[in-house]
C-alpha positions as CSV (number, residue, x, y, z in Angstrom):
1,M,47.3,57.8,6.7
2,L,46.6,60.6,4.3
3,R,50.2,60.8,3.1
4,E,50.2,57.3,1.8
5,I,46.7,57.7,0.2
6,I,47.9,60.9,-1.6
7,E,51.1,59.1,-2.8
8,G,48.9,56.3,-4.1
9,F,47.1,58.7,-6.5
10,G,50.4,59.6,-8.1
11,D,50.3,62.1,-11.0
12,D,46.6,62.9,-10.4
13,V,47.7,65.1,-7.5
14,I,48.2,68.8,-8.1
15,I,51.1,70.0,-5.8
16,I,51.2,73.7,-4.8
17,D,54.7,74.2,-3.5
18,K,54.4,78.0,-2.8
19,S,53.0,79.6,0.4
20,V,49.2,79.8,0.1
21,R,46.9,81.9,2.4
22,K,44.0,80.1,4.2
23,E,41.9,83.2,3.7
24,L,40.1,82.6,0.3
25,E,43.3,81.6,-1.6
26,I,42.9,77.9,-0.9
27,T,39.4,78.1,-2.4
28,R,40.6,79.5,-5.7
29,Y,42.9,76.5,-6.2
30,L,40.3,74.0,-5.2
31,M,37.8,75.5,-7.6
32,R,40.3,75.6,-10.4
33,Y,41.2,71.9,-10.0
34,R,37.8,70.8,-8.8
35,D,38.0,67.1,-9.7
36,Q,41.7,66.6,-8.8
37,P,43.4,66.3,-5.5
38,V,45.3,69.4,-4.5
39,L,48.2,69.2,-2.0
40,F,49.3,72.5,-0.5
41,E,52.8,72.4,0.9
42,D,52.7,75.5,3.0
43,V,49.5,77.0,4.6
44,D,50.7,78.8,7.7
45,G,53.5,76.2,7.9
46,W,51.1,73.2,7.6
47,Q,50.3,70.9,4.8
48,V,46.7,70.8,3.5
49,V,44.9,68.6,1.0
50,G,41.6,69.2,-0.7
51,N,39.5,67.5,-3.5
52,L,40.9,64.2,-2.4
53,W,37.6,62.3,-2.7
54,S,36.1,64.4,-5.5
55,T,35.3,61.6,-8.0
56,R,33.6,58.2,-7.8
57,D,36.4,56.6,-9.7
58,R,39.0,57.8,-7.1
59,I,36.9,56.6,-4.2
60,G,36.4,53.2,-5.9
61,K,40.1,52.9,-6.7
62,Y,41.0,53.4,-3.0
63,L,38.4,50.9,-1.9
64,G,39.4,48.5,-4.6
65,I,35.9,48.3,-6.2
66,R,34.2,49.7,-9.3
67,K,32.3,52.9,-8.9
68,E,29.1,51.0,-9.7
69,E,29.7,48.8,-6.6
70,I,29.9,51.6,-4.1
71,V,26.2,51.8,-3.5
72,H,26.0,48.1,-2.9
73,V,29.0,47.9,-0.6
74,L,27.7,50.9,1.4
75,A,24.2,49.4,1.6
76,S,25.5,46.1,2.9
77,S,27.7,47.9,5.5
78,M,24.8,50.0,6.7
79,E,22.6,46.9,7.0
80,H,25.2,44.7,8.7
81,P,27.5,46.8,11.0
82,R,30.5,45.0,12.5
83,P,32.4,45.5,15.7
84,Y,35.5,47.7,15.7
85,K,38.8,46.6,17.3
86,I,40.2,48.5,20.3
87,V,44.0,48.8,20.2
88,K,46.4,50.5,22.6
89,S,48.3,52.9,20.4
90,A,47.9,55.3,17.5
91,A,50.3,57.5,15.5
92,F,48.4,60.7,16.6
93,L,49.1,60.0,20.3
94,K,52.8,60.8,19.7
95,N,52.1,64.6,19.5
96,S,49.8,66.2,22.0
97,T,49.4,69.7,23.4
98,K,47.1,72.1,25.2
99,D,49.1,75.1,23.9
100,F,47.5,75.6,20.5
101,S,45.3,78.2,18.8
102,L,42.6,77.4,16.3
103,L,43.3,80.7,14.6
104,E,46.9,79.5,13.8
105,L,45.8,76.2,12.3
106,P,45.3,75.9,8.6
107,I,41.5,76.1,8.9
108,P,40.3,78.0,5.8
109,R,37.9,80.8,5.4
110,Y,36.5,79.7,2.1
111,F,34.2,82.5,0.8
112,P,34.0,86.3,1.4
113,K,30.7,86.3,3.4
114,D,31.6,83.3,5.6
115,G,31.3,84.0,9.3
116,G,34.9,83.0,9.9
117,Q,37.3,80.1,9.5
118,Y,35.5,76.8,9.2
119,F,36.2,73.2,10.0
120,T,34.4,71.4,7.1
121,S,35.8,67.9,6.9
122,A,35.6,67.4,10.7
123,M,33.6,64.6,12.3
124,V,32.5,64.5,15.9
125,I,32.6,61.4,18.1
126,A,30.4,61.3,21.2
127,K,29.3,58.5,23.7
128,D,26.1,58.6,25.6
129,E,25.5,57.3,29.1
130,E,24.4,53.8,27.8
131,G,27.7,53.5,25.8
132,F,26.3,54.2,22.4
133,V,29.0,55.9,20.2
134,N,27.9,58.3,17.5
135,L,30.1,59.6,14.6
136,S,28.8,62.5,12.5
137,F,29.9,65.4,10.3
138,H,29.5,68.9,11.6
139,R,30.7,72.2,10.4
140,M,32.3,74.4,13.0
141,M,33.0,78.2,12.8
142,V,36.1,79.3,14.6
143,I,35.4,82.2,17.0
144,D,38.8,82.6,18.8
145,K,41.8,80.6,19.9
146,K,39.8,77.8,21.6
147,Q,36.2,78.4,20.8
148,A,34.0,77.5,17.9
149,A,30.3,77.4,17.0
150,I,29.0,73.9,15.9
151,R,26.1,73.4,13.6
152,L,23.8,70.7,15.0
153,V,20.7,69.6,13.0
154,P,18.1,67.7,15.1
155,R,19.6,64.3,14.8
156,H,21.8,62.1,17.1
157,L,24.5,64.4,18.3
158,Y,21.9,67.1,18.8
159,S,19.9,64.7,21.0
160,M,23.0,63.8,23.0
161,W,23.9,67.5,23.5
162,K,20.3,68.5,24.4
163,D,20.1,65.8,27.1
164,K,23.2,67.3,28.7
165,A,22.3,71.0,28.0
166,E,18.9,70.6,29.8
167,K,20.8,69.6,32.9
168,G,23.3,72.5,32.5
169,E,26.1,70.1,31.6
170,E,28.7,69.9,28.8
171,L,28.9,67.1,26.3
172,D,32.4,65.6,26.0
173,V,33.4,64.9,22.4
174,R,36.4,64.1,20.1
175,V,36.8,66.0,16.9
176,I,38.7,64.2,14.1
177,V,40.2,65.7,10.9
178,G,42.0,64.0,8.1
179,N,40.4,60.6,7.6
180,P,40.3,57.9,4.9
181,V,37.1,57.7,2.8
182,H,35.5,54.6,4.4
183,L,35.4,56.6,7.7
184,L,34.0,59.7,6.0
185,L,31.3,57.8,4.1
186,A,30.3,56.0,7.3
187,G,30.1,59.3,9.2
188,A,27.8,60.7,6.6
189,T,25.2,57.9,6.8
190,S,21.8,58.3,8.4
191,V,20.9,55.3,10.5
192,A,18.7,54.6,13.6
193,Y,19.9,55.8,17.0
194,G,21.8,53.0,18.6
195,V,23.6,52.0,15.3
196,S,27.2,53.3,15.5
197,E,28.7,54.8,12.4
198,L,32.0,53.5,13.7
199,E,30.6,49.9,13.3
200,I,29.4,50.8,9.7
201,A,33.0,52.0,9.0
202,S,34.3,48.7,10.4
203,A,31.9,46.6,8.2
204,L,33.1,48.6,5.2
205,S,36.7,48.1,6.2
206,E,36.2,44.3,6.5
207,K,34.6,44.2,3.1
208,V,37.2,46.1,1.2
209,F,40.4,45.7,3.2
210,G,39.7,42.4,5.0
211,K,40.1,43.8,8.5
212,P,38.0,45.7,11.1
213,L,38.3,49.3,11.9
214,E,40.9,49.9,14.6
215,V,40.3,52.5,17.3
216,V,42.1,53.7,20.4
217,K,40.4,55.1,23.5
218,V,41.1,58.8,24.1
219,N,40.0,59.5,27.6
220,G,37.2,56.9,27.3
221,I,36.0,57.8,23.7
222,P,37.0,55.5,20.8
223,V,38.9,57.3,18.0
224,P,40.0,55.7,14.7
225,I,43.7,55.3,14.6
226,E,44.0,56.5,11.0
227,T,43.0,60.1,11.6
228,E,45.5,62.9,11.3
229,F,44.2,65.4,13.9
230,V,42.2,64.7,17.1
231,F,40.8,67.3,19.4
232,E,39.4,66.9,22.9
233,A,36.5,69.3,23.1
234,K,33.3,70.0,24.9
235,I,29.9,71.3,23.5
236,L,28.5,73.7,26.0
237,P,24.8,74.4,26.8
238,E,25.3,78.1,25.7
239,L,24.3,79.2,22.2
240,T,26.1,81.7,19.9
241,D,25.8,83.0,16.3
242,E,26.9,80.6,13.6
243,G,27.2,81.6,9.9
244,P,26.8,82.7,7.2
245,F,28.3,79.7,5.4
246,V,28.2,78.2,1.9
247,D,26.4,74.8,1.9
248,I,26.2,72.1,-0.7
249,T,24.2,74.1,-3.2
250,G,26.9,76.8,-3.4
251,T,24.6,79.3,-1.8
252,Y,24.9,81.0,1.6
253,D,23.1,79.4,4.6
254,Y,21.8,82.0,7.1
255,V,23.0,82.9,10.6
256,R,21.4,81.0,13.4
257,K,22.0,80.3,17.1
258,Q,24.1,77.2,17.6
259,P,26.0,75.5,20.5
260,L,29.3,76.9,21.6
261,M,32.4,74.5,21.7
262,I,35.6,74.7,23.7
263,F,38.7,72.9,22.3
264,E,40.9,71.7,25.1
265,K,43.7,69.5,23.7
266,M,45.1,68.6,20.3
267,Y,46.8,65.5,19.0
268,H,48.3,64.9,15.6
269,V,50.5,62.5,13.7
270,D,54.1,63.4,12.7
271,N,53.9,65.9,9.7
272,P,50.1,65.9,9.6
273,I,48.0,66.9,6.6
274,F,44.9,68.9,7.3
275,H,41.8,68.0,5.1
276,A,40.1,71.1,3.6
277,L,36.7,70.2,2.3
278,L,35.5,72.8,-0.2
279,P,31.9,73.8,0.5
280,G,29.7,73.1,-2.6
281,G,32.6,71.4,-4.3
282,Y,32.7,67.9,-5.8
283,E,34.2,66.3,-2.7
284,H,31.4,67.8,-0.6
285,Y,28.9,66.3,-3.1
286,M,30.5,62.8,-2.9
287,L,30.8,62.6,0.9
288,M,27.3,64.0,1.5
289,G,25.5,62.3,-1.4
290,L,27.0,58.8,-1.8
291,P,25.7,57.6,1.6
292,K,22.1,58.6,0.5
293,E,22.2,56.4,-2.6
294,P,21.8,53.2,-0.6
295,Q,18.7,54.6,1.0
296,I,17.2,55.4,-2.3
297,Y,18.2,52.0,-3.6
298,A,16.6,50.1,-0.7
299,S,13.4,52.1,-1.0
300,V,13.0,51.5,-4.7
301,K,14.0,47.8,-4.3
302,R,10.9,47.4,-2.1
303,V,8.6,48.2,-5.0
304,V,10.6,47.1,-8.0
305,P,12.5,43.8,-7.7
306,K,15.2,44.6,-10.3
307,V,17.1,47.8,-9.4
308,H,20.5,48.1,-11.1
309,G,21.8,51.4,-9.8
310,V,21.2,54.8,-8.2
311,R,23.0,58.0,-8.9
312,L,22.6,61.4,-7.2
313,T,23.9,63.7,-10.0
314,E,26.6,66.3,-9.7
315,G,24.4,68.8,-11.6
316,G,21.9,68.4,-8.7
317,C,24.6,68.9,-6.1
318,M,24.3,65.1,-5.4
319,W,21.4,66.0,-3.1
320,L,18.4,67.2,-5.1
321,H,18.5,65.2,-8.4
322,A,18.8,61.5,-9.0
323,V,18.7,58.8,-11.7
324,V,17.5,55.3,-11.0
325,S,18.0,52.3,-13.3
326,I,15.4,49.4,-13.2
327,T,14.1,46.5,-15.2
328,K,10.4,46.9,-15.6
329,Q,8.2,43.9,-15.0
330,H,4.9,45.7,-15.0
331,D,3.6,48.9,-16.5
332,G,3.6,51.4,-13.7
333,D,6.9,50.2,-12.2
334,G,8.6,53.4,-13.4
335,K,6.2,55.7,-11.5
336,N,6.3,53.5,-8.4
337,A,10.1,53.8,-8.5
338,I,9.8,57.6,-8.7
339,L,7.6,57.7,-5.6
340,A,9.8,55.2,-3.7
341,A,12.9,57.3,-4.5
342,F,11.3,60.4,-2.9
343,S,10.5,58.3,0.1
344,G,14.1,57.0,0.4
345,H,15.6,60.5,0.3
346,P,13.1,63.1,1.4
347,S,15.3,66.0,0.2
348,L,15.1,64.7,-3.3
349,K,13.5,67.1,-5.7
350,H,13.8,65.5,-9.2
351,V,14.3,61.9,-10.3
352,V,14.6,60.2,-13.6
353,V,13.9,56.5,-13.9
354,V,15.5,54.7,-16.9
355,D,15.9,51.2,-18.2
356,E,18.9,49.0,-17.6
357,D,20.4,49.7,-21.0
358,V,21.0,53.4,-20.1
359,N,24.3,54.3,-18.4
360,I,23.2,56.4,-15.4
361,Y,26.7,57.8,-15.0
362,D,26.5,59.4,-18.5
363,D,24.3,62.5,-18.5
364,R,24.0,62.3,-22.3
365,E,22.6,58.8,-22.2
366,V,20.1,59.9,-19.5
367,E,19.0,62.9,-21.6
368,W,18.8,60.6,-24.6
369,A,16.4,58.3,-22.7
370,I,14.2,61.3,-21.8
371,A,14.3,62.5,-25.4
372,T,13.3,59.1,-26.9
373,R,11.2,57.4,-24.2
374,F,9.4,60.1,-22.3
375,Q,6.1,61.9,-23.0
376,A,5.2,64.7,-20.6
377,D,1.4,64.1,-20.7
378,K,1.8,60.5,-19.7
379,D,5.2,60.0,-18.0
380,L,5.5,63.0,-15.7
381,V,4.8,62.8,-12.0
382,I,4.4,66.1,-10.1
383,I,4.0,66.4,-6.4
384,P,3.2,69.9,-5.2
385,N,3.8,71.4,-1.8
386,A,6.0,68.5,-0.5
387,R,8.5,68.7,2.3
388,G,11.9,69.1,0.6
389,S,15.4,70.2,1.5
390,S,16.2,73.2,3.7
391,L,19.3,73.5,1.5
392,D,17.2,74.3,-1.6
393,P,17.1,78.1,-2.0
394,S,14.1,77.9,-4.2
395,A,12.0,76.1,-1.6
396,E,9.6,78.2,0.6
397,K,9.7,77.2,4.2
398,S,11.2,73.9,3.0
399,L,8.1,73.2,0.9
400,T,8.9,72.3,-2.7
401,A,7.4,70.8,-5.9
402,K,8.8,67.4,-6.7
403,W,8.8,65.9,-10.1
404,G,9.8,62.6,-11.6
405,I,10.3,61.5,-15.2
406,D,9.5,57.9,-16.2
407,A,11.9,57.5,-19.1
408,T,11.4,53.7,-19.4
409,K,10.2,51.8,-22.5
410,P,6.5,50.7,-22.5
411,L,6.5,46.9,-22.1
412,D,4.2,46.3,-25.1
413,R,6.4,48.3,-27.5
414,K,9.9,47.5,-26.2
415,E,11.3,46.6,-29.7
416,E,10.5,50.0,-31.0
417,F,12.8,51.7,-28.5
418,E,15.9,49.4,-29.0
419,K,19.1,51.4,-29.3
420,A,21.2,50.3,-32.3
421,R,24.5,48.7,-31.3
422,I,27.4,46.9,-32.9
């Protein structure tokens, strides 16, 4: 549970023991301590935590692995999902009610132009008629006591909702808030329809904790037992306005028509902790970006045999910029790696490819590689008018110019580029 996780991070946690307003005030603290966990003791009478998973080191510490191993463990879990275990009880089942108001929960309004209070760390679980279970992240804008607007991009949950909506039916879902990071990372993966993110979370749990993910059925839908809050809800065929809202680049997304949700029942553990995920903050970067790194890794691995690591950079919002480490075997491997990285993560806008002696987690080393191993007239790849990210405010109708830097040593002059070491 989150309380034990927070206690495990000890003195790294910033504790705010005074009453804090969910309207904008939470944001100020999360921005002030952007790479440290912040525990709010009193937000409308509830406890709230933010920035919990805001660094690779902290995520690695909880999972019991080095930060460099995260990409490999995630990749293996995505490639080899494992069954989850169904159990009969969960701590959140001890407290349930239909008498609640979303407006009274500690759901923040993060920025002045936001359309309202927003669920940001929430994941939605849905099951289709064939029994496939989908787990995915979705922001939700609170409208009133029991209603919210949910942002659906055209992926799996959207497809499940559309099938129901075309028949005038509602989609039954469970909304979960306050989850450990292996669940959050699994929920942010992009896999083929029919591959359950719950099974990816179970594979990850087996690898790092030695046990499968445990779930309990909540009126027929499996829900992980480690979650703090669970809501029974329905996504309606009707549409309503959603937004504006700040997305990962720190800029406002526009208002669009999105499905309406009705929240019907709430469950929670004793003394629950609500997870507030700061839009455009480091925690947002980690949870959205880390699951994309295995995709880039796998794509580059298909064209360059020795790939040592992939990092989506914080400066690029862990979405638009990447660094890839390889060992060249042929001249041209660097440029092939650039093209493969763009294929592995189509939203990528800029990639730097470096040799294995460069620490991709150190921006100064990456810049040093560019300064000493790159020539713009030979080593720059530019792709104009490519499909990019809708989150990039500089793109026009999602078309962008992509560029890659081959900052690797030429094979026939490797000794001239050796970095002096002791």
